[in-house]
C-alpha positions as semicolon CSV with decimal commas, in nm:
position;residue;x (nm);y (nm);z (nm)
1;X;0,908;-1,743;1,443
2;X;0,627;-1,731;1,189
3;X;0,299;-1,884;1,295
4;X;0,195;-2,187;1,090
5;X;-0,074;-2,106;0,837
6;X;-0,417;-2,229;0,934
7;X;-0,573;-2,496;0,714
8;X;-0,773;-2,350;0,429
9;X;-1,141;-2,416;0,452
10;X;-1,456;-2,295;0,277
11;X;-1,609;-1,989;0,439
12;X;-1,908;-1,765;0,397
13;X;-1,816;-1,422;0,268
14;X;-1,889;-1,126;0,487
15;X;-2,214;-0,962;0,373
16;X;-2,064;-0,617;0,313
17;X;-1,857;-0,738;0,019
18;X;-2,081;-1,001;-0,140
19;X;-2,038;-1,007;-0,515
20;X;-1,664;-0,937;-0,533
21;X;-1,481;-1,191;-0,747
22;X;-1,179;-1,361;-0,592
23;X;-0,854;-1,362;-0,787
24;X;-0,632;-1,666;-0,761
25;X;-0,289;-1,655;-0,596
26;X;-0,168;-1,963;-0,782
27;X;0,181;-1,931;-0,931
28;X;0,247;-1,877;-1,299
29;X;0,204;-2,197;-1,498
30;X;0,511;-2,393;-1,608
31;X;0,510;-2,540;-1,958
32;X;0,559;-2,915;-1,938
33;X;0,869;-3,015;-2,130
34;X;0,940;-3,375;-2,037
35;X;0,922;-3,604;-1,739
36;X;1,226;-3,553;-1,518
37;X;1,416;-3,851;-1,377
38;X;1,492;-3,838;-1,005
39;X;1,766;-3,588;-0,927
40;X;2,076;-3,743;-0,776
41;X;2,113;-3,588;-0,433
42;X;2,453;-3,432;-0,369
43;X;2,600;-3,219;-0,100
44;X;2,602;-2,845;-0,160
45;X;2,956;-2,751;-0,256
46;X;3,053;-3,075;-0,424
47;X;3,046;-3,452;-0,406
48;X;3,295;-3,712;-0,516
49;X;3,663;-3,658;-0,572
50;X;3,818;-3,329;-0,666
51;X;3,798;-2,971;-0,542
52;X;3,472;-2,834;-0,400
53;X;3,242;-2,697;-0,667
54;X;3,036;-2,385;-0,614
55;X;2,820;-2,174;-0,839
56;X;2,611;-1,859;-0,844
57;X;2,305;-1,725;-1,022
58;X;2,255;-1,360;-1,113
59;X;2,077;-1,120;-1,349
60;X;2,145;-0,768;-1,472
61;X;2,052;-0,621;-1,132
62;X;2,196;-0,873;-0,891
63;X;2,533;-0,892;-1,068
64;X;2,611;-0,549;-0,920
65;X;2,373;-0,535;-0,622
66;X;2,296;-0,883;-0,487
67;X;1,979;-0,948;-0,289
68;X;2,075;-0,902;0,079
69;X;2,178;-1,208;0,276
70;X;1,915;-1,133;0,543
71;X;1,681;-1,362;0,351
72;X;1,699;-1,736;0,434
73;X;1,775;-1,849;0,077
74;X;2,133;-1,878;-0,047
75;X;2,044;-1,825;-0,413
76;X;1,761;-1,601;-0,534
77;X;1,639;-1,543;-0,887
78;X;1,348;-1,365;-1,055
79;X;1,086;-1,506;-1,292
80;X;1,080;-1,421;-1,663
81;X;1,417;-1,250;-1,651
82;X;1,738;-1,371;-1,813
83;X;1,987;-1,512;-1,560
84;X;2,340;-1,647;-1,574
85;X;2,433;-1,965;-1,389
86;X;2,808;-1,956;-1,340
87;X;3,052;-2,210;-1,199
88;X;3,303;-2,031;-0,979
89;X;3,665;-2,098;-1,073
90;X;3,567;-2,304;-1,376
91;X;3,839;-2,451;-1,599
92;X;3,672;-2,536;-1,929
93;X;3,998;-2,645;-2,088
94;X;4,022;-2,939;-1,849
95;X;3,658;-2,997;-1,752
96;X;3,319;-3,014;-1,917
97;X;3,021;-2,872;-1,728
98;X;2,663;-2,991;-1,754
99;X;2,366;-2,831;-1,582
100;X;2,026;-2,964;-1,499
101;X;1,773;-2,701;-1,389
102;X;1,436;-2,835;-1,278
103;X;1,109;-2,760;-1,107
104;X;0,834;-3,014;-1,032
105;X;0,807;-3,237;-1,342
106;X;1,003;-3,025;-1,587
107;X;1,373;-2,988;-1,641
108;X;1,631;-2,845;-1,878
109;X;1,983;-2,968;-1,951
110;X;2,245;-2,725;-2,079
111;X;2,621;-2,741;-2,124
112;X;2,882;-2,486;-2,023
113;X;3,031;-2,323;-1,715
114;X;2,844;-1,997;-1,779
115;X;2,492;-2,052;-1,911
116;X;2,174;-1,854;-1,959
117;X;1,842;-1,953;-1,806
118;X;1,498;-1,796;-1,767
119;X;1,289;-1,920;-1,473
120;X;0,927;-1,920;-1,583
121;X;0,759;-1,953;-1,243
122;X;0,796;-1,841;-0,885
123;X;0,885;-2,100;-0,622
124;X;1,172;-2,333;-0,539
125;X;1,382;-2,461;-0,829
126;X;1,674;-2,702;-0,811
127;X;1,994;-2,687;-1,011
128;X;2,274;-2,941;-1,040
129;X;2,603;-2,885;-1,215
130;X;2,843;-3,170;-1,297
131;X;3,211;-3,109;-1,356
132;X;3,356;-3,397;-1,562
133;X;3,723;-3,422;-1,663
134;X;3,777;-3,409;-2,036
135;X;4,048;-3,676;-2,009
136;X;4,182;-3,921;-1,755
137;X;4,003;-4,130;-1,496
138;X;3,930;-3,869;-1,226
139;X;3,580;-3,875;-1,081
140;X;3,325;-3,614;-1,172
141;X;3,229;-3,351;-0,915
142;X;2,865;-3,265;-0,861
143;X;2,710;-2,970;-0,682
144;X;2,334;-2,931;-0,637
145;X;2,126;-2,669;-0,462
146;X;1,799;-2,481;-0,449
147;X;1,717;-2,150;-0,610
148;X;1,432;-1,944;-0,468
149;X;1,253;-1,762;-0,749
150;X;1,053;-1,456;-0,646
151;X;0,959;-1,122;-0,794
152;X;1,178;-0,842;-0,660
153;X;1,011;-0,514;-0,572
154;X;1,258;-0,233;-0,633
155;X;1,256;0,139;-0,561
156;X;1,114;0,297;-0,872
157;X;1,435;0,492;-0,933
158;X;1,635;0,167;-0,912
159;X;1,463;0,024;-1,217
160;X;1,640;0,068;-1,547
161;X;1,456;0,253;-1,823
162;X;1,337;-0,066;-1,988
163;X;1,183;-0,214;-1,674
164;X;1,036;0,114;-1,556
165;X;0,859;0,160;-1,887
166;X;0,745;-0,203;-1,872
167;X;0,581;-0,127;-1,535
168;X;0,419;0,193;-1,655
169;X;0,313;0,029;-1,979
170;X;0,137;-0,255;-1,798
171;X;-0,016;-0,010;-1,552
172;X;-0,155;0,201;-1,836
173;X;-0,321;-0,110;-1,975
174;X;-0,490;-0,173;-1,639
175;X;-0,613;0,188;-1,638
176;X;-0,747;0,184;-1,994
177;X;-0,854;-0,169;-2,095
178;X;-1,181;-0,295;-1,939
179;X;-1,177;-0,624;-1,753
180;X;-1,378;-0,817;-2,013
181;X;-1,150;-0,715;-2,300
182;X;-0,839;-0,763;-2,089
183;X;-0,932;-1,114;-1,978
184;X;-0,993;-1,215;-2,338
185;X;-0,646;-1,087;-2,428
186;X;-0,442;-1,155;-2,114
187;X;-0,628;-1,425;-1,919
188;X;-0,839;-1,456;-1,608
189;X;-0,586;-1,292;-1,371
190;X;-0,649;-0,957;-1,539
191;X;-0,871;-0,692;-1,376
192;X;-0,900;-0,326;-1,467
193;X;-0,864;-0,030;-1,235
194;X;-1,241;-0,003;-1,187
195;X;-1,230;-0,341;-1,012
196;X;-0,977;-0,209;-0,760
197;X;-1,154;0,124;-0,716
198;X;-1,483;-0,052;-0,646
199;X;-1,321;-0,283;-0,392
200;X;-1,153;0,008;-0,212
201;X;-1,473;0,216;-0,217
202;X;-1,676;-0,073;-0,081
203;X;-1,484;-0,073;0,246
204;X;-1,355;0,282;0,279
205;X;-1,676;0,463;0,177
206;X;-1,917;0,255;0,384
207;X;-2,125;0,490;0,595
208;X;-2,110;0,271;0,903
209;X;-1,730;0,274;0,940
210;X;-1,407;0,240;0,742
211;X;-1,336;-0,129;0,687
212;X;-0,986;-0,068;0,543
213;X;-0,825;0,210;0,748
214;X;-0,781;0,329;1,107
215;X;-0,749;-0,020;1,248
216;X;-0,559;-0,347;1,237
217;X;-0,659;-0,458;0,887
218;X;-0,483;-0,168;0,715
219;X;-0,172;-0,354;0,596
220;X;-0,332;-0,688;0,515
221;X;-0,602;-0,520;0,305
222;X;-0,369;-0,289;0,116
223;X;-0,109;-0,556;0,051
224;X;-0,373;-0,798;-0,074
225;X;-0,502;-0,522;-0,306
226;X;-0,144;-0,467;-0,424
227;X;-0,083;-0,836;-0,480
228;X;-0,399;-0,861;-0,689
229;X;-0,293;-0,554;-0,889
230;X;0,048;-0,713;-0,936
231;X;-0,115;-1,029;-1,070
232;X;-0,311;-0,817;-1,316
233;X;0,005;-0,638;-1,431
234;X;0,183;-0,970;-1,472
235;X;-0,100;-1,098;-1,689
236;X;-0,009;-0,812;-1,924
237;X;0,369;-0,844;-1,883
238;X;0,505;-1,131;-1,669
239;X;0,832;-0,949;-1,596
240;X;0,663;-0,671;-1,396
241;X;0,628;-0,627;-1,021
242;X;0,501;-0,327;-0,827
243;X;0,791;-0,100;-0,726
244;X;0,804;0,101;-0,407
245;X;0,850;0,477;-0,383
246;X;1,072;0,574;-0,091
247;X;0,939;0,926;-0,045
248;X;1,159;0,970;0,263
249;X;1,439;0,998;0,007
250;X;1,251;1,285;-0,159
251;X;1,212;1,449;0,181
252;X;1,588;1,423;0,225
253;X;1,691;1,530;-0,125
254;X;1,430;1,796;-0,202
255;X;1,278;1,909;0,128
256;X;1,015;2,176;0,058
257;X;1,096;2,153;-0,314
258;X;0,955;1,799;-0,328
259;X;0,754;1,881;-0,642
260;X;1,085;1,872;-0,833
261;X;1,127;1,499;-0,773
262;X;1,164;1,285;-1,085
263;X;0,868;1,083;-0,955
264;X;0,648;1,366;-1,085
265;X;0,807;1,365;-1,428
266;X;0,533;1,371;-1,691
267;X;0,649;1,035;-1,826
268;X;0,637;0,883;-1,477
269;X;0,340;0,968;-1,251
270;X;0,282;1,322;-1,375
271;X;0,288;1,655;-1,197
272;X;0,109;1,791;-0,895
273;X;-0,052;2,090;-1,065
274;X;-0,325;2,116;-1,324
275;X;-0,340;2,392;-1,581
276;X;-0,697;2,449;-1,460
277;X;-0,700;2,505;-1,082
278;X;-1,079;2,487;-1,067
279;X;-1,081;2,133;-1,208
280;X;-0,742;1,999;-1,095
281;X;-0,757;1,723;-1,355
282;X;-0,423;1,564;-1,443
283;X;-0,401;1,724;-1,786
284;X;-0,042;1,672;-1,900
285;X;0,195;1,381;-1,947
286;X;0,142;1,007;-1,965
287;X;-0,160;1,013;-1,731
288;X;-0,334;1,316;-1,882
289;X;-0,713;1,287;-1,876
290;X;-0,710;0,945;-1,715
291;X;-1,073;0,851;-1,682
292;X;-1,277;0,759;-1,376
293;X;-1,563;0,523;-1,458
294;X;-1,881;0,719;-1,530
295;X;-2,234;0,571;-1,537
296;X;-2,110;0,329;-1,273
297;X;-2,433;0,261;-1,083
298;X;-2,481;-0,077;-1,252
299;X;-2,122;-0,167;-1,165
300;X;-2,092;-0,046;-0,805
301;X;-2,326;0,011;-0,513
302;X;-2,117;0,316;-0,422
303;X;-2,089;0,612;-0,659
304;X;-2,097;0,987;-0,626
305;X;-2,420;1,183;-0,696
306;X;-2,342;1,187;-1,068
307;X;-2,303;0,811;-1,087
308;X;-1,923;0,836;-1,117
309;X;-1,710;0,573;-0,941
310;X;-1,614;0,805;-0,656
311;X;-1,682;0,856;-0,287
312;X;-2,053;0,933;-0,230
313;X;-1,959;1,268;-0,075
314;X;-1,717;1,375;-0,352
315;X;-1,957;1,564;-0,578
316;X;-1,705;1,633;-0,852
317;X;-1,895;1,586;-1,182
318;X;-1,588;1,552;-1,407
319;X;-1,495;1,185;-1,473
320;X;-1,117;1,226;-1,476
321;X;-0,848;1,164;-1,216
322;X;-0,781;1,480;-1,014
323;X;-0,480;1,584;-0,811
324;X;-0,404;1,906;-0,622
325;X;-0,106;2,007;-0,410
326;X;-0,310;2,224;-0,173
327;X;-0,607;2,203;0,062
328;X;-0,833;2,506;0,022
329;X;-0,533;2,702;-0,103
330;X;-0,308;2,597;0,185
331;X;0,000;2,452;0,013
332;X;0,045;2,081;0,087
333;X;-0,199;2,126;0,377
334;X;0,089;2,281;0,570
335;X;0,324;1,984;0,540
336;X;0,674;2,106;0,457
337;X;0,765;1,786;0,277
338;X;0,687;1,417;0,263
339;X;0,727;1,190;0,566
340;X;1,100;1,151;0,615
341;X;1,359;0,960;0,809
342;X;1,230;1,079;1,144
343;X;0,883;0,938;1,077
344;X;1,018;0,613;0,932
345;X;1,252;0,563;1,226
346;X;0,982;0,643;1,481
347;X;0,758;0,383;1,321
348;X;1,033;0,124;1,289
349;X;1,134;0,136;1,655
350;X;0,791;0,027;1,783
351;X;0,812;-0,318;1,937
352;X;0,446;-0,415;1,889
353;X;0,257;-0,484;1,568
354;X;-0,041;-0,292;1,705
355;X;0,169;0,025;1,734
356;X;0,335;-0,027;1,398
357;X;-0,005;-0,074;1,231
358;X;-0,109;0,264;1,366
359;X;0,204;0,447;1,253
360;X;0,191;0,289;0,906
361;X;-0,163;0,421;0,878
362;X;-0,071;0,767;1,004
363;X;0,231;0,990;0,974
364;X;0,451;0,755;0,772
365;X;0,211;0,759;0,476
366;X;-0,109;0,955;0,545
367;X;0,038;1,298;0,457
368;X;0,129;1,174;0,107
369;X;-0,240;1,114;0,037
370;X;-0,335;1,461;0,160
371;X;-0,048;1,645;-0,011
372;X;-0,117;1,492;-0,353
373;X;-0,495;1,459;-0,331
374;X;-0,589;1,808;-0,221
375;X;-0,929;1,964;-0,162
376;X;-1,109;2,263;-0,315
377;X;-1,440;2,413;-0,432
378;X;-1,619;2,498;-0,108
379;X;-1,675;2,867;-0,174
380;X;-1,476;3,168;-0,062
381;X;-1,653;3,213;0,274
382;X;-1,615;2,851;0,380
383;X;-1,255;2,842;0,263
384;X;-1,179;3,156;0,466
385;X;-1,336;3,000;0,776
386;X;-1,131;2,682;0,735
387;X;-0,814;2,886;0,704
388;X;-0,907;3,112;0,997
389;X;-0,935;2,809;1,221
390;X;-0,622;2,642;1,076
391;X;-0,831;2,331;1,015
392;X;-0,741;2,252;0,653
393;X;-0,610;1,906;0,740
394;X;-0,910;1,837;0,963
395;X;-1,198;1,941;0,742
396;X;-1,244;1,623;0,540
397;X;-1,177;1,393;0,834
398;X;-1,430;1,574;1,053
399;X;-1,681;1,590;0,770
400;X;-1,671;1,211;0,744
401;X;-1,739;1,186;1,120
402;X;-2,046;1,409;1,076
403;X;-2,151;1,207;0,769
404;X;-2,115;0,866;0,933
405;X;-2,297;0,985;1,245
406;X;-2,580;1,117;1,028
407;X;-2,553;1,492;1,084
408;X;-2,422;1,557;0,734
409;X;-2,604;1,429;0,426
410;X;-2,515;1,430;0,058
411;X;-2,739;1,421;-0,249
412;X;-2,759;1,087;-0,424
413;X;-2,861;1,203;-0,771
414;X;-2,750;1,526;-0,936
415;X;-2,779;1,660;-1,288
416;X;-2,490;1,831;-1,461
417;X;-2,692;2,152;-1,506
418;X;-2,746;2,194;-1,129
419;X;-2,393;2,163;-0,996
420;X;-2,423;2,456;-0,757
421;X;-2,691;2,271;-0,561
422;X;-2,509;1,936;-0,557
423;X;-2,341;1,974;-0,220
424;X;-2,335;1,797;0,115
425;X;-2,485;1,984;0,411
426;X;-2,609;1,948;0,768
427;X;-2,975;1,983;0,856
428;X;-3,091;2,161;1,172
429;X;-3,379;1,913;1,192
430;X;-3,136;1,641;1,300
431;X;-3,025;1,819;1,614
432;X;-3,344;1,736;1,805
433;X;-3,322;1,858;2,162
434;X;-2,944;1,877;2,159
435;X;-2,771;2,211;2,165
436;X;-2,524;2,265;1,879
437;X;-2,244;2,296;2,133
438;X;-2,331;1,955;2,274
439;X;-2,324;1,801;1,927
440;X;-1,992;1,958;1,836
441;X;-1,820;1,909;2,170
442;X;-1,944;1,576;2,301
443;X;-2,134;1,383;2,037
444;X;-1,907;1,428;1,735
445;X;-1,590;1,569;1,892
446;X;-1,554;1,845;1,630
447;X;-1,472;2,106;1,896
448;X;-1,199;1,892;2,045
449;X;-1,011;1,869;1,716
450;X;-1,058;2,231;1,608
451;X;-0,951;2,345;1,953
452;X;-0,627;2,151;1,904
453;X;-0,531;2,371;1,608
454;X;-0,706;2,700;1,678
455;X;-0,688;2,961;1,955
456;X;-1,040;3,089;1,883
457;X;-1,224;2,820;2,075
458;X;-1,244;2,845;2,452
459;X;-1,427;2,690;2,748
460;X;-1,608;2,923;2,988
461;X;-1,901;2,892;3,231
462;X;-1,924;2,517;3,172
463;X;-1,964;2,562;2,799
464;X;-1,763;2,588;2,480
465;X;-1,755;2,912;2,284
466;X;-1,603;3,054;1,968
467;X;-1,435;3,391;1,984
468;X;-1,548;3,609;1,693
469;X;-1,352;3,894;1,540
470;X;-1,483;4,135;1,802
471;X;-1,356;3,921;2,086
472;X;-1,693;3,794;2,208
473;X;-1,842;3,444;2,211
474;X;-2,053;3,443;1,898
475;X;-2,333;3,189;1,839
476;X;-2,324;3,283;1,469
477;X;-1,955;3,194;1,451
478;X;-2,041;2,856;1,596
479;X;-2,310;2,799;1,332
480;X;-2,073;2,909;1,057
481;X;-1,802;2,674;1,178
482;X;-2,042;2,381;1,199
483;X;-2,174;2,447;0,848
484;X;-1,818;2,469;0,716
485;X;-1,746;2,114;0,827
486;X;-2,065;1,985;0,663
487;X;-1,945;2,015;0,302
488;X;-1,612;1,870;0,180
489;X;-1,634;2,028;-0,166
490;X;-1,431;1,843;-0,428
491;X;-1,143;1,619;-0,327
492;X;-0,853;1,479;-0,528
493;X;-0,867;1,104;-0,584
494;X;-0,570;1,013;-0,364
495;X;-0,733;1,178;-0,060
496;X;-1,055;0,980;-0,100
497;X;-1,190;0,627;-0,079
498;X;-1,132;0,612;-0,455
499;X;-0,755;0,654;-0,406
500;X;-0,657;0,361;-0,636
501;X;-0,781;0,570;-0,929
502;X;-0,459;0,773;-0,901
503;X;-0,175;0,552;-1,028
504;X;0,067;0,686;-0,766
505;X;-0,143;0,506;-0,503
506;X;0,032;0,174;-0,560
507;X;0,403;0,242;-0,482
508;X;0,303;0,429;-0,164
509;X;0,183;0,114;0,010
510;X;0,471;-0,109;-0,096
511;X;0,690;0,142;0,090
512;X;0,498;0,067;0,410
513;X;0,519;-0,307;0,347
514;X;0,896;-0,285;0,301
515;X;0,941;-0,120;0,642
516;X;0,721;-0,382;0,809
517;X;0,905;-0,663;0,627
518;X;1,238;-0,537;0,757
519;X;1,105;-0,531;1,112
520;X;0,986;-0,890;1,075
521;X;1,320;-1,004;0,933
522;X;1,505;-0,855;1,229
523;X;1,262;-1,033;1,460
524;X;1,340;-1,361;1,280
525;X;1,710;-1,291;1,330
526;X;1,668;-1,210;1,698
527;X;1,786;-0,852;1,646
528;X;1,477;-0,679;1,780
529;X;1,178;-0,753;1,995
530;X;0,855;-0,746;1,799
531;X;0,528;-0,860;1,953
532;X;0,320;-0,962;1,651
533;X;-0,006;-1,014;1,836
534;X;-0,289;-0,893;1,614
535;X;-0,411;-0,547;1,711
536;X;-0,410;-0,173;1,659
537;X;-0,307;0,107;1,894
538;X;-0,587;0,357;1,848
539;X;-0,418;0,697;1,857
540;X;-0,553;1,002;2,033
541;X;-0,441;1,235;1,754
542;X;-0,640;1,108;1,454
543;X;-0,980;1,272;1,400
544;X;-1,099;0,997;1,166
545;X;-1,033;0,723;1,421
546;X;-1,344;0,745;1,637
547;X;-1,346;0,378;1,733
548;X;-1,720;0,371;1,666
549;X;-1,945;0,183;1,427
550;X;-2,266;0,358;1,322
551;X;-2,551;0,114;1,269
552;X;-2,782;0,256;1,004
553;X;-3,026;-0,033;1,046
554;X;-3,081;0,052;1,411
555;X;-3,135;0,425;1,373
556;X;-3,347;0,699;1,520
557;X;-3,613;0,722;1,250
558;X;-3,742;1,057;1,372
559;X;-3,412;1,236;1,315
560;X;-3,263;0,986;1,067
561;X;-2,957;0,930;1,284
562;X;-2,783;0,593;1,324
563;X;-2,696;0,425;1,650
564;X;-2,320;0,472;1,692
565;X;-2,141;0,251;1,941
566;X;-1,783;0,170;2,033
567;X;-1,677;-0,152;1,862
568;X;-1,432;-0,282;1,602
569;X;-1,530;-0,215;1,244
570;X;-1,578;-0,539;1,051
571;X;-1,277;-0,608;0,834
572;X;-1,023;-0,541;1,108
573;X;-1,061;-0,847;1,330
574;X;-0,806;-1,125;1,301
575;X;-1,067;-1,370;1,170
576;X;-1,236;-1,133;0,923
577;X;-1,202;-1,240;0,561
578;X;-1,019;-1,045;0,292
579;X;-1,221;-0,910;0,000
580;X;-1,094;-1,038;-0,330
581;X;-0,910;-1,317;-0,144
582;X;-1,177;-1,472;0,081
583;X;-0,963;-1,783;0,124
584;X;-0,765;-1,580;0,380
585;X;-0,849;-1,423;0,713
586;X;-0,653;-1,115;0,818
587;X;-0,438;-1,325;1,050
588;X;-0,371;-1,584;0,781
589;X;-0,276;-1,323;0,525
590;X;-0,045;-1,156;0,775
591;X;0,128;-1,493;0,807
592;X;0,140;-1,516;0,429
593;X;0,309;-1,171;0,416
594;X;0,598;-1,302;0,627
595;X;0,915;-1,220;0,429
596;X;1,050;-1,567;0,517
597;X;0,746;-1,744;0,368
598;X;0,850;-1,963;0,074
599;X;0,509;-1,911;-0,086
600;X;0,512;-1,530;-0,079
601;X;0,577;-1,443;-0,446
602;X;0,786;-1,130;-0,387
603;X;1,064;-0,982;-0,178
604;X;1,235;-0,642;-0,157
605;X;1,565;-0,553;-0,323
606;X;1,724;-0,425;-0,002
607;X;1,661;-0,265;0,335
608;X;1,890;0,032;0,296
609;X;1,797;0,387;0,388
610;X;2,135;0,544;0,308
611;X;2,000;0,897;0,327
612;X;1,873;0,828;0,679
613;X;2,212;0,691;0,781
614;X;2,357;1,030;0,683
615;X;2,118;1,192;0,930
616;X;2,231;0,952;1,205
617;X;1,915;0,744;1,212
618;X;1,995;0,378;1,275
619;X;1,751;0,139;1,119
620;X;1,905;0,044;0,784
621;X;2,061;-0,294;0,716
622;X;2,396;-0,114;0,727
623;X;2,335;-0,039;1,096
624;X;2,315;-0,403;1,196
625;X;2,638;-0,591;1,102
626;X;2,803;-0,531;1,441
627;X;2,503;-0,654;1,638
628;X;2,474;-0,955;1,404
629;X;2,833;-1,056;1,477
630;X;2,788;-1,004;1,850
631;X;2,477;-1,220;1,852
632;X;2,640;-1,497;1,651
633;X;2,938;-1,488;1,887
634;X;2,710;-1,537;2,184
635;X;2,669;-1,177;2,292
636;X;2,341;-1,050;2,431
637;X;2,088;-0,880;2,208
638;X;1,919;-0,571;2,344
639;X;1,546;-0,596;2,389
640;X;1,509;-0,251;2,239
641;X;1,500;-0,197;1,862
642;X;1,747;0,051;1,716
């Protein structure tokens, strides 16, 4: 059962995100028409004499594919979309039908057995239909009931052309119209993409630790970001919601040919290749030459060395969104295709929120960021070393460990005419009395991770060594390897803390939310065990998840190294506040995300993974009817999820 939401109370904002404006979660306003008289209460299905009266509500989508009955509301509608309210089995020759549709203090009366209505706000509405005989003295029949109005997040390929273009059109506004201009035109809910990039950078590019990823706050943060983005889109076009992109379907349908997916159509999100491989700017299609805010130092405390709204270590001087389908020339960083049914099923079957948080952070979505972000421009020698050690996927993650622990530094101010010198590097002065092997093996853990993917590292005579081309243990090879991990080169937006700058960022995270929502629904239904105690299962196979916080205020001044200690990064505790929505703690927003919450403004169109069913994975809604019937008939429910 969902936990009751804690009372809202004023709180102090956490110091690491002071200055962020909060966007309101209030529902869309309803125009006041006239004061409604009290609604006569009637039993669902009819009151008075005559046959029972029932009715339905549907739109162009739900006429053919109704919202699944796993939700607790009998009738569901969507805001700002034309609906039909239809009396089932109506006989308009003998009876007249009158509707009253109301919410709070507004109502509308309309006549007919099949009428049109547009709900102009999310929330609970009530409808009452009266069936009155056109002649004779028979009593009228009345049926009244509630309609839950929520936005429906659909798979992007499920949208019709009109709605898909409405989404992309609103998204293009967010990416091109500055906040000040947009709020004048669309209202106070509007924010531009720079707002979201700054918020994501603030937590993910902090040098002490990552406040958004690799811990329990991952889903609450990213779904609050998405909800704020959705509010901004709806300020532009109130019919729009953020779709999800089920890339496991692309893994099934395209496999290693995933670049052929319609998702990368130039009129959708654009391709994965640039015409200029040295720049990797999206340079064709609807998102060609999408800008990244330049001269951003007055706007954000975190920029790259050129003052562009990017990660401080991403020294790319070109202020346009970049995307590459390779990491130092290694296609898709070695991933054959996107995370597929196996990864989704493995994540779904966890019976603890802490484990599911970890898998939603990792293999169910992390590879998408790497495969579409890419990494390049480190020089031929460094690139060869990375490939020799099979550490393409590790390089950026290990660099950030070195950077947060102080061994790697990046310039803070570069000029466009000195790009060759604008690179991150490691200084020998910071090693102090420690041997390089000690730093790589025990302090930073670099050796541990490279050893996991390479056969050239070995342990002998109580020490780690690197086997050079001649077969010996070469100190120079060790220095070269260390230096290689000290410079990340240029990195595509989606693989950085500025990931929201790439528009494909948004439907990736709704995919994760959909899987988590389905797990929570099954827990509500008693179909699976799911311990929702707040937490995170720190994996042993993620280089970026060190479990440490590096305190740069309590540092070794002599070597300019921070004090790094094992503790939870602020932003991931249950009582930490959400940036942009400081009225919520993580725990409170997780409660708000409950798919059975009346106040949550969205739901998902379905919980079907038909392509996974074909591969004999059992976690779709289609896999549960038998167990539902058994449970309702009194049969036992297994404690293990499918």
